[in-house]
C-alpha positions in Angstrom: 4.8 -31.4 -10.4 5.9 -27.9 -9.3 8.6 -27.9 -6.4 7.5 -26.3 -3.1 8.2 -22.4 -3.0 11.0 -23.1 -0.3 12.9 -25.1 -3.0 12.7 -22.2 -5.5 14.7 -19.8 -3.2 18.1 -20.2 -5.0 16.5 -19.8 -8.4 14.7 -16.6 -7.2 17.9 -15.1 -5.9 19.7 -15.9 -9.0 17.0 -14.4 -11.3 16.0 -18.0 -12.8 12.3 -17.7 -12.1 9.8 -16.9 -14.9 7.9 -13.6 -14.4 4.9 -15.6 -13.3 6.9 -17.7 -10.9 8.6 -14.7 -9.3 5.3 -12.9 -8.9 3.8 -16.0 -7.0 7.1 -16.3 -5.0 7.1 -12.7 -3.9 3.5 -12.9 -2.9 4.2 -15.7 -0.6 7.3 -14.0 0.6 5.5 -10.9 2.0 3.5 -13.2 4.3 5.9 -16.1 5.4 8.6 -15.5 7.9 9.9 -19.1 7.2 10.4 -18.2 3.5 12.0 -14.8 4.3 14.4 -16.6 6.7 15.3 -19.2 4.1 16.0 -16.4 1.6 18.4 -14.8 4.0 20.2 -18.1 4.7 20.6 -18.8 1.0 21.6 -15.3 0.2 24.5 -15.6 2.7 25.5 -18.9 1.3 25.6 -17.5 -2.3 27.5 -14.5 -1.0 30.1 -16.8 0.6 30.5 -18.6 -2.7 30.9 -15.4 -4.6 33.6 -14.3 -2.1 35.4 -17.8 -2.7 35.9 -18.5 1.1 36.2 -22.2 1.2 36.6 -22.6 4.9 33.0 -21.4 5.4 30.2 -23.7 4.4 26.5 -23.1 4.2 24.2 -25.1 6.5 23.5 -28.7 5.0 19.9 -28.0 4.1 20.8 -24.8 2.3 23.5 -26.6 0.3 21.0 -29.3 -0.7 18.6 -26.6 -1.8 21.2 -24.8 -4.0 22.3 -28.1 -5.6 18.7 -29.1 -6.2 18.0 -25.9 -8.0 21.1 -26.3 -10.2 19.9 -29.9 -11.1 16.5 -28.3 -12.1 18.3 -25.8 -14.2 20.4 -28.5 -15.9 17.2 -30.5 -16.7 15.6 -27.4 -18.4 18.7 -26.9 -20.6 19.5 -30.5 -21.1 23.1 -30.0 -19.9 24.7 -31.6 -16.7 26.0 -28.2 -15.8 23.6 -25.3 -16.7 26.0 -22.6 -17.7 24.5 -19.3 -19.0 25.7 -15.8 -19.5 24.4 -13.1 -17.4 22.4 -10.2 -18.6 23.0 -6.7 -17.1 22.7 -6.5 -13.3 22.0 -10.3 -12.9 25.4 -10.8 -11.1 24.0 -8.7 -8.4 20.6 -10.3 -8.1 21.6 -12.4 -5.0 21.6 -9.2 -3.0 18.3 -7.9 -4.3 16.4 -8.6 -0.9 19.2 -7.0 1.1 19.3 -3.9 -0.9 15.5 -3.5 -1.1 15.5 -3.5 2.7 18.3 -0.9 2.9 16.9 1.4 0.3 13.3 1.0 1.3 12.3 0.1 -2.2 10.3 -2.7 -3.9 12.1 -5.7 -5.3 11.3 -4.9 -8.9 12.7 -1.3 -8.4 15.9 -2.6 -7.1 16.4 -5.1 -10.1 15.9 -2.2 -12.5 18.4 -0.1 -10.7 20.9 -3.0 -10.7 20.3 -3.5 -14.4 20.9 0.3 -15.1 24.2 0.3 -13.1 25.6 -2.7 -14.8 24.7 -2.1 -18.5 26.9 -1.0 -21.3 24.4 1.1 -23.1 24.5 4.8 -23.7 22.6 5.7 -20.6 25.4 5.1 -18.4 24.7 6.6 -15.0 28.2 6.8 -13.7 30.1 10.0 -13.6 33.8 10.4 -12.8 34.3 12.2 -9.5 38.0 11.3 -8.6 40.9 9.6 -10.5 39.8 6.0 -11.0 36.5 6.5 -9.1 33.0 7.0 -10.7 29.6 7.4 -9.0 25.9 6.9 -9.8 23.2 8.3 -7.6 20.4 5.8 -7.0 16.7 6.3 -5.9 15.7 5.6 -2.3 12.2 5.0 -0.9 10.2 7.6 1.0 10.8 6.3 4.5 14.5 6.5 3.9 14.5 9.8 2.1 12.3 11.5 4.8 15.1 10.7 7.3 17.6 12.4 5.1 19.1 9.1 3.6 20.7 9.0 0.1 22.3 6.4 -1.9 24.9 5.9 -4.5 27.0 3.2 -6.3 30.7 3.6 -6.5 33.0 2.0 -8.9 36.7 2.0 -8.2 39.3 0.8 -10.6 41.8 -1.8 -9.2 44.0 0.1 -6.7 42.0 3.4 -6.7 41.5 5.2 -3.5 38.6 7.1 -2.1 39.8 9.9 0.1 39.2 10.4 3.9 35.8 11.7 4.7 33.7 12.4 7.9 30.3 10.8 8.4 27.5 13.3 9.5 25.2 10.5 9.9 25.3 6.6 10.0 26.3 4.9 6.9 25.7 1.3 5.5 27.7 -0.1 2.6 27.5 -3.4 0.7 30.3 -4.8 -1.6 28.6 -5.8 -4.8 31.8 -6.9 -6.5 35.6 -6.9 -6.0 37.5 -6.2 -2.7 37.6 -3.1 -0.6 40.4 -2.3 2.0 39.7 -0.1 5.0 41.9 0.5 8.0 43.6 -2.9 7.8 40.2 -4.7 7.1 39.5 -6.5 3.8 35.9 -6.6 2.7 35.0 -9.0 -0.2 32.0 -9.5 -2.4 28.8 -9.7 -0.2 30.4 -7.8 2.8 28.2 -5.5 4.5 29.9 -2.5 6.3 28.5 -0.1 8.8 30.1 3.2 9.9 28.7 5.3 12.7 27.8 8.9 12.8 31.1 11.0 13.7 33.6 8.4 12.3 36.1 9.3 9.5 37.9 6.9 7.2 39.2 6.3 3.7 39.4 3.0 1.6 40.7 1.7 -1.6 39.9 -1.0 -4.1 42.0 -4.2 -4.2 44.7 -4.5 -7.0 43.1 -7.3 -8.9 39.4 -6.3 -9.7 37.1 -3.3 -9.9 35.3 -2.5 -6.6 31.6 -1.9 -6.9 30.2 -0.6 -3.7 26.5 0.5 -2.8 26.5 3.2 0.0 23.5 4.3 1.9 24.4 7.4 3.9 23.0 10.6 5.7 25.7 13.1 4.8 29.4 13.0 4.4 32.1 15.7 4.6 35.6 15.6 3.1 38.6 16.8 4.9 
């Protein structure tokens, strides 16, 4: 018997559903506030796990759902622990819903974008802009573009710095991977950072890993 849709939330966020299952799930997601709320809660729990913060635990019902999802995956593969390698972009799929909302794009468009920025093929969208920093512009939906919004993904090598700049409009950023340091604050994978129009700052990547940052902005000026 097929599990209820709400039990498939972890597999949906981790990219473990078949195309048919994903289509059915997203159809229900559009009309169910309960399902959207569950997606948000599981997404936050997965982000906490990715950031390796042991002191923070997801709600018990969310934890049970994630563990049940892993058990179903193990049954499919015949292993007690279902280990598999990630294809391009899949390590970011836990953030698909949040990114789709921020970019005003459909979920499938966001997945394709994440695959494009995480691949090793010849069509690498990143271009160096500063020492240790590369950038790829990404598409935004019409509602955001009409308000003057733009988006880009930044990659900073360990320890690399993005120089001080001034925000002409509000900015929203999501840490896709690594650790960012800004004005004494540390932002780990899954962190959402907001900057108000008129503010200025710089930031740098942590020393251990590459920082991958999705930024939605309305204009910046460099000092």
